N, C-alpha and C positions, 0 to 999 in steps of 0.2 A: 280309105279303110279305117274302120272304127275298132279300136282295141280296148278291151277291158283288162286292166292290170290289177289283180289282187296282190298287194305287196306292201311291205313296210316302206315308208317314205318320210320326207321332211315333216316335222322338225326332228325326227329321229335320225341320228347320225350313225352311219355304219357302212359296211361294204355293199349291202344291197341297195341302199339309198344312192350311193355314189354310182353303182352300176346302172340304176334306172335313169338317173340324171344324164349320164353320158350316152346311154343307148338312145333315149328319146331325142336328145339334141342332134345326134348324128343320123338317126332315122329321118328327122325333119329335113336335114340337109339333102338326103336322097330323094324324098318325096314330101312336099309340103302339104299334101292332102291327108296325111295321117291325123287322126283324132284319138287322144288317149284319155281314158277314164280310169282313175286310180282309186281302188278301194283300200284306204289307209286306216290304220289304227287311229281312233279319235285322240286328238291332242288335248292335254290338260293345261295348255298354255293359257295364262290370263289374257283377258281382253279379246278372246277369240269368239266372235258372236255368231258365226255361221258354220254349218257343217259342210259347206261346199266352197271351194276356192278355185280360182282359175289363173292360168298363165297363158294368155292368148298368144304370146309370141311363139310358144312351143306347142300350142294346141292341146294343153293339158287341163283337165278338170279333176280336182282331187275331192273325193267324197269321204268324209270321216265316218268310220264305223264304230259305234259305241261298243265297249267291252267291259267286263268285270275283271279286275286285276288278278284275283286268285284263280280264275278260270279263263284266262285271257284268250287262249286258243279256241275253246269251245264256244265262248260267248261271241267272239269275233265271227266264227263260222255261222252261228245262228242269225245274228243281226246282218252279217254280210250277205247271206242268202236272200233275205227279204229286200235289202237295198239293191243287191245285184239284179234281182228280177226286175225291179222298177227301171233300173238303168238300161237293161237289155231291151225291154219293151218300149221305152221312151225314145231311145237313140238308135235302135236297130244295129246292135253290136255285131260286127263281122267275125271277130276272133277273140278268144280269151287266152291270156298269157300270164298265169300266176308265177310268182317267184317264191320258192321254198315249198317243200312238200306238205307241211301242215302248219297252220290251218289253211294257208292260201291255196295250196294245191288241191286239197279236198274241196274247198269252196269252188274253185274253177271247174273241177270234175263234176260236181253236182249241178252247177249251172249249165255246163256243156251238155250233160245228159238230158236235162229238162228241155233245153231249147235247140238241141242238135246243132250246136255251134262248135267249130273246130277249137281244139284246146291244146296249147303248147306249154309244157311245164319246164322251167329252168331250175335245176338242182344246184345249190351253191356250196355244199360241203357238209356241214354238220347234220343236215337232214339225211344224207346218205351214210355218214360215218357214225352218227349217234342215234338219231331218231329211229332209223331202221333196225337198230340193235336192241331197242327197248321193246319188251313184250306188248305193251299197249300201243306205243308209238308205231311199231311195225304194222299194225292193222291200218292205221291212217296212211302210212307210207305206201303200202301195197295198194290201197284204194286209189290213191293219187296216180300211181304209175299205171294201174290197170285201166284207168279211165281218162287217159290222155292220148292224143293222136301222135304227138312227137315229144321227145325229151331233149333238152339241151343240158349238157354237162360242161362245167367250166374248166375241166382238166381231163386228160386221158385216164388218170388214176380213178376219178369218180366214175367214169363210164365202165371201167373194168370191175368196179365194185358192185355194179348193178346185177340183179338176177339175170341169168342167161336169156330168158324169154323177152327181156326188154332191150337187148343189145341192138336189134335191127332198127328200132325206131328212135334210137338215141344218136345224137351227133355232138361232137366236141366243138364248142365255140369259146375261145379264151376271152377273158375280160381284157379290156384295153387300159391304156395309160392316158391320162389327160396331160398331153405334152405342153399345153399352155401353162400348166402349173408345175409339172415335174420335168425339169430340164437342167442344163448346166449353166444357165445364165446366172451370173453373180455367185457362182459356186465357190464356197470357201471351205476351209478345214479348220474348225475351231477346237479340235482336240477333244471330242467326246463321242462315245458310242451311243447309239439310239435304238430303242425298241418302240414300235408302233403297233398297237393292236388292242383287242379286248382283254380285260383282266379276268380271264377264265382259266380253269385248270389246264385245258389242252394247250395253252400257249407256253407252258413251262417256265413261268415267271419266278416261282420259288427257287427253282434250280438256278436260274440266271442270277438272282440276287446272291445266292450262296457262292456262286463262282466268282462274281466280280467284287465282292465285299473286301477282298484282300488285294485287289489289283489297283495300283496307283494310277488311276485314269478316271476321268469324269464320264458319267452316263446319265442319259435323260430317258424317261419312260413317258410315252404319250398314250393315253387311253383311259378307259373307265370300265367298270363292270363289277361283278359280285366279289372279286378278290381284292378290290382296290384298298379297302380299309385294312385288311390283314397284311397286305404288302406294305402299306404305309406304316402300320404298327411294327412290323418286322424291321423296317429301316430305322425307325426311331429307337426301338428297344435295343438294337445292336449297334446304335450310334454310327450308322454308315452315312457319312457326310457327303460322299461324292456321287450319290444317286439322287437325282431330282425328279420328282413326280410332277408332271405338267398337266395331268388330267386330260379331259376331252378337249380337243382343239378343232377348229374349222379346217377345211382342206387347204386353205391358203397358208395358215400357220404351220400345218403339218409339213407342207412342201418347204417352207422356209427353214424349219428345224432340220429337215433331212439335208437340205443344201449346205447347211453349216456344220454338219456332222462329219465324222471321220469314216464311219461304217455303220451298217445296220445289222442287228442280230434278231433272228426269229427262231427261238429254241423249241418249237412246237413238238408235241407228242402226237398230234393229230391235226391235219390241215387239208382243206379242199384244194387250194392252190397257193395262196400266200401272195396277194397282189402288192403288199407293201415292199416285197422284194424287188419286183419290177419297177415300182415307183422310185426306189432308192437307186437302182441301176440307171434309170432315166436321168437321175441327178448326178450321175458319174461316181456313185459310191459303191465300194465293195460290200458284200453281204456274207453273213454266216447263217446257214440254215440247216435243218435236220433232214435226214433221209426218210421223210414221211409224206404221205399224200402226194400232192402235185408239186411239191418243192423241187424234187429232182428234175422236173421238166423245165425248171427255171434256172437253177444253179448248175453250171458246168464246173466241176471241182478244179481249182487252181487256174481257172480261166477268168471267171467273173466273180468268184467268191470261193467259199469253202463249204463243202457238204460234210456234215458230221453225223454220227449216230445219235439218236434221241436218248435223253437221260444219261449222257456221258459227260460228267463235269470236267474230267481231266482233258478230254479232247477239246471241249469248248474253251477251256482256259488256255490251252496251247495255241489255238487258232487266234484268239484275241491277242495273245502276247506276240504272235507273229506280226499282227497289224499295228501294234503300238511300239514295236522294237525301235529303240532310239537310233540305231544305225540304218536299218533297211525298211522300217515300217512305212514311212511316207512314200517311198518309191514303190513299194508293193501296193499300197492303197491306190496310188495313181494308176498303176498298170491294170489292176483288177477293175478299178472304176471305169477306165476308158473302154475296156472290153465289155463291161456291163452296159454302158451307154449304147454301144453298137448293137448288142444283143436285144436291148429293149425296143428297138425300132420296129420289130415285127409285131409288137403288141399295141396296135393302134385301134382306138375305138371306131375309126372309120371302117376298118376291116371287119370288126365285130358286127357293126350295124349292117354292112353289106350282106353278111351271112344270115343275119336275122331277117333282113328284108326279103331275101330269097325264100326263106322258110315260110314267112308270112304269105308271100305271093304264090306259093305252091298250092294253097288252098283256094285260090280264086277259081 
């Protein structure tokens, strides 16, 4: 089966790239006859002399789609349509599987309509929670949903957020954890809390900094994004010496930092699922997360972590202090972390791939 994947991919680092990597790897383990053609944003990395790259071990061909930064989505859509038509005609594509509603979902829908090819759209979070709420974005969002055969949501919460008319064609398939990276091997506790994620408003980072600036404990933030500079300036201006910004890190380093942490905090005000929570659990770490999006599907309060109300600094500070308490903190971290490791085992990329494989083959 030949699959066209309009999606963001390497060298761009993020949740969708990690999702695609693990999905393809495990689909290949199920059936080595898969061929994947990825329509990716064109990289501006130096010394990249071709618009096509291949990973023959995983049957992947990556085609760069040129775009204009100020109108990234629309320009990707226009160029991707031209390139996608060529790929479909040249390679006899069997199925289209875009990731994210716009521009990838719209591109998949347009190509699907033109060539009458089955189309499956995976919704990852902010496309449902933000794009669909924007007056212009909602037009693209609805076009994507109206012109796809099946929908995959990465949490029950996202499925419930969809318009009623799309519920019947949507299915929940959770993301998995790469247990080769995220596990309890060489697990340490070096007495620091950790945040891993994009530096965007919905992650609640400004609140987190305000909460922990007066707590006598070390914290490390991993990630990058639009708010990075303002968070960095806030830390410098307020002379907060116990928060370290580590910037963007590769998955191997992310896993290592989590393994050496005491606990993970995700204080989001909006979240599709929050896979860093499960990754931390797989490393035997307790977690603190908010009662938003798919997070309550992951955190069982007082079992593998703490669920708190969003935008509640007092509650967040209280839960952090529970975990760093000199008398009972380490014992509590160990107990919650052990439970989290057990819970994480159900989030296996092998299971995710099996469900996607079934969906793919339902169109044969």
